[in-house]
N, C-alpha and C positions, 0 to 999 in steps of 0.2 A: 503722417498719413492723413488724408482728408477724411473728415467725418461726414455723416449723412447730410448735414445742413450746409456743407461747404462747397456745393456745386458752383463753379465759377459762373458769375453773371446771373445767377438765379437766387432771389431772396429765399431765406429759409422757409417762410410761410408758403412759398409757391411749390415746395417739394411735393411730389405726388405721394401723399401718405397712403392712398389706397393701394398703390403698387407695392408698397412695403409688406402689405398683408396678402396681396393677391398672388404674388409669385413665391415659389419655393425653390431652394437650391439643394440639389442632391450631389454630394461630393464624397471623396474618399481621402482620409488622412491616416497614414501608417496602417493601411489595410483595413481600416474601420470605416464603414459606409455611414454617412450621416445625412439627414434631411431636415432642413430648417427653413423657417420663413426668411424671405429676403431681408427683412428689417432686422433680423437677429443674427445674420451670418455675413453681412457685408464686409466685416473687418477680418475675416479669415485670410490668411496669407495664401491666396489661391495660386500664387506662382510656385508654391511648394507642394501642391496636392498631386495625387496620382491620376492618370487618365481614367475617366469613368467608363470607358469601353475600349475594347481591343482595337488595334489598328489592323483591319482585315483587308486582304487583297486576294481576289480570286481570278482565275483565268477567265478571259472574255469580258471582264468588267472594265469600266473606264478609269477606275481609281488605281493608284499604285502606292501602296503604303511602304513606309520605311522609317529609319531613324537618322536624324541629322545631329552631328556633334556641334553644339553651340559653344563658341568661345566665350560668350557672355556668361552663361551659367555653368560652364565647364562640365557639361553632362549632355547626354543624348536627349533630344526632344522628338517626339513622333510626328508624323504627317501621313496623310492619306491620299495625296495626289501630288503631281509635279507642281501644280499651282500653289498648294500649301507649302511645299518644300521651298519654292522661290520666295514666298512671303516670310518663311522662317529665316532664310538667308538675309533678307532685307532687315528684319527685326534684329538679327544678330549684329548687323553692322551699325544700327542706330545707336548713337552715343547716349540717347535719353533712356534706352531700355536697359534695365538691370536684372530683370527676371522674366522667364517665359515658361508657361505650362500649356500643354496641349490637351484638348478635350477636358477642361478643368471641372466642369459640373454639368449636370442636367438642370435646365431651367424649366420648371413646371408651372403651368397656368391653365385656366379655363377660359375658352374663347366665347363662352355663352351658349355653346351647343355641345361641346365635348372637352375633355381634358387634353391638353397638348404638352409636349415637351420638346426641348431643343438643346443640343450640346454645342456650344460655340467652339470654334476651332482653337482659339488661343486666349489665354489670359496673360496680360503683359503688365509687369510692374515697372513704373517709371522712376527716374532718378529723383524726382521731387516728392516721391511717396504716393503719387496718384496711380491710377490704374486704367487700363484700356482693354476692352474685350474686342477681339477681332474675329470676324467671320470671313472666310475666303470662298468666293464663288465667281466664276466668269459671268459676265452680264447676260450672255445668251443662254445661260443655264438657270436663270432665275425664274422659277414658276411662281404662281400665286401663293402657294402654301409656304414656299421659302421666303417670299417677301413678307408674309404675315409673321413668320417666325423671327425674321430680322427686326421687324417693327416692334414686336413684343420684347425682344432682347434689348433694343435701344431704350424702350420705356423703362425697363427694369434697371438698366445701367444708369440712366439719368436720375432715377430716384435715389440712388446711393452715391452719386457723385463720380461715377466712372465714365470714361469716354467709351463710345462704341464706334467701331470702324468696320465698314464693309470694304473688302479689298478684292478688286478684280484682277485682270491680267496686267502685269507691269509692261512698260515699254520694252520690246524685245531686244533692242540694241543695248540699252542700259542694263537689262537683266543679264545678258550674255557677258558683259564686262564685269559685273559684280560677281557672277558665278566664278569667273576666272580668278578674281581677287580673293574669293572665299577659300581657295586652295591654300592661301597664305595667311589665314586668319589667326592661327595659333601664335601665342606670344613668342615662342622659340624662333619663329620666322623673322622676328624683328631684331635678332641678334646676329653679330656682335654690336654692342651699343655704339662703338666708335664708327662703324659703317653707317648706322642710322644717322648719327650726328653729322657725318660728312655729307650724306645725301641731302639732308635738310639745308646744309650750307650751300651746296652746289646748285640746288634748285631754287635758291632765292632769286637767281636769274633764270627766268623761264627758258627751257630748252627741251630738245627732243629726249625722249626716254632713253634711247640707246646711247646717245651722246653723253648724257649726264651720268649714266651708270659707268661708262668707260672712264670718265674723269675721276671716279672714286676708286676704281680698282678692277680686279678680275670680275667680269660680269657674271660668271657662274656663281660667285660668292655674293655679289652685290644685288643681283636682280630679285632674289627672294625677299631681301630686306626692303627693297624699293616697293615691291608689290604689297608687302605687309603695311608699309606706310601709306600707300594708296588706299588699302582696305580701311585703315584706322582714320583716314582723313587728314593725317599730318602732312601728306603730300596730296595734291589735287591734279586732276586732268578732266577733260571733257568725256564723261562716260556715256552721254546720251547721243552725241553727234555722230559717232562712228565707232566701229570696233577698234580697240587699242592696237596700235602698230608701233614699230620701232621709232617712228618719227612723231608719235603723239607727244604734244607739248605737255610738260609736267612743271608744276610750280609748288613752292612751299605754301602751306596754308597761312593766310594772313599777310602774304607778301604784297597784297594790293593789286595783283594781276588777275583780271577776270576773264582771260581768254580772248 
């Protein structure tokens, strides 16, 4: 895990020491609420904390709360809008992501005129031990107060060596394809192993999705495995160019074919 002074590309003496004392984190572990200075709480495993507030949805509001089963963490992760749900799906598919928590903490600070607080949407643990804090908001929904909250959150993250990411609306075609593949995200969809192995062999020669599945066997049995391999990245196709069809060209990862 990266330490406070391990911010990539920033010398230790350039770390924003003032931010370590200016920000506080309010979070919940095993039902116990805690509030600490940023500088003394950065090493908490925030990917394992509980949400600091309920996921509320009310009639006539723009939000839509729910729970998404993450294959990465093998548990449900909350969201408060379709946009947050889509970001969860993308995080779940990212091979660099090994942990996800929603509404992980309240970030408290004083902006010079009043006390402020903000709960980021997600805390993400990365495979290299690093961390990323993600806020999800469509660009046309960003008001001045939200921009200020995101800027404060970015400063706090930078001070402890975390990444900060603002995520807007994803490409609609790409997202529609990934949503489809997410239906097959669970490990069981990648079985039987011999079907998966045969698919990887067949698609070393790039070919249409339907054609390749038929070469392996009964498509009703083969297609779920094929979609799981596309979800995991072991097989590839152009997810951004058009909605997947039976003639979408599929190839094995690392085969050297770039579409």
